[in-house]
C-alpha positions as CSV (number, residue, x, y, z in Angstrom):
1,X,46.7,-65.4,-104.1
2,X,48.1,-63.1,-101.3
3,X,51.7,-63.1,-100.5
4,X,52.9,-61.6,-97.3
5,X,56.2,-59.8,-97.1
6,X,57.3,-61.4,-93.9
7,X,60.9,-62.4,-93.5
8,X,61.7,-66.0,-92.7
9,X,62.7,-66.5,-89.1
10,X,63.6,-69.6,-87.1
11,X,61.2,-71.4,-84.7
12,X,63.7,-70.6,-81.9
13,X,63.4,-66.8,-82.7
14,X,59.6,-67.0,-82.5
15,X,59.7,-69.1,-79.3
16,X,62.0,-66.5,-77.7
17,X,59.6,-63.7,-78.7
18,X,56.7,-65.6,-77.1
19,X,58.7,-66.4,-74.0
20,X,59.6,-62.7,-73.6
21,X,55.9,-61.7,-73.9
22,X,54.9,-64.3,-71.4
23,X,57.5,-63.0,-68.9
24,X,56.3,-59.4,-69.4
25,X,52.7,-60.5,-68.9
26,X,53.6,-62.3,-65.7
27,X,55.4,-59.2,-64.4
28,X,52.4,-57.0,-65.2
29,X,50.1,-59.5,-63.4
30,X,52.3,-59.6,-60.4
31,X,52.4,-55.8,-60.2
32,X,48.6,-55.4,-59.8
33,X,48.2,-58.0,-57.1
34,X,47.6,-56.8,-53.6
35,X,50.6,-57.3,-51.3
36,X,50.5,-58.0,-47.6
37,X,51.1,-55.1,-45.3
38,X,53.4,-56.6,-42.7
39,X,52.8,-53.8,-40.1
40,X,49.0,-54.2,-40.2
41,X,48.9,-57.9,-41.0
42,X,46.5,-57.7,-43.9
43,X,46.5,-57.0,-47.7
44,X,47.0,-53.5,-48.9
45,X,43.9,-51.5,-49.7
46,X,42.8,-50.8,-53.3
47,X,43.9,-47.2,-52.8
48,X,47.4,-48.3,-51.7
49,X,47.5,-50.7,-54.7
50,X,46.5,-48.0,-57.1
51,X,49.1,-45.6,-55.7
52,X,51.9,-48.3,-55.9
53,X,51.0,-49.1,-59.5
54,X,51.0,-45.4,-60.4
55,X,54.4,-44.8,-58.8
56,X,55.8,-47.9,-60.5
57,X,54.4,-46.8,-63.9
58,X,55.8,-43.2,-63.4
59,X,59.2,-44.6,-62.6
60,X,59.2,-46.9,-65.6
61,X,58.1,-44.2,-68.0
62,X,60.9,-41.9,-66.7
63,X,63.5,-44.7,-67.3
64,X,62.3,-45.3,-70.9
65,X,62.1,-41.6,-71.6
66,X,58.4,-41.2,-72.3
């Protein structure tokens, strides 16, 4: 018989962890969706999207100290 050395935690704690992961996943999904370019009246190009994602990633890594 295998025993896991996992601490007992409440259901509320686990639910909060799952909700936090869901929120982060939604934010990541929203980041990589093309946004409308108001000046041109169309969605941003794949190149513009890649540049925006790279800039956002660079800023986030600078904030967390990586």
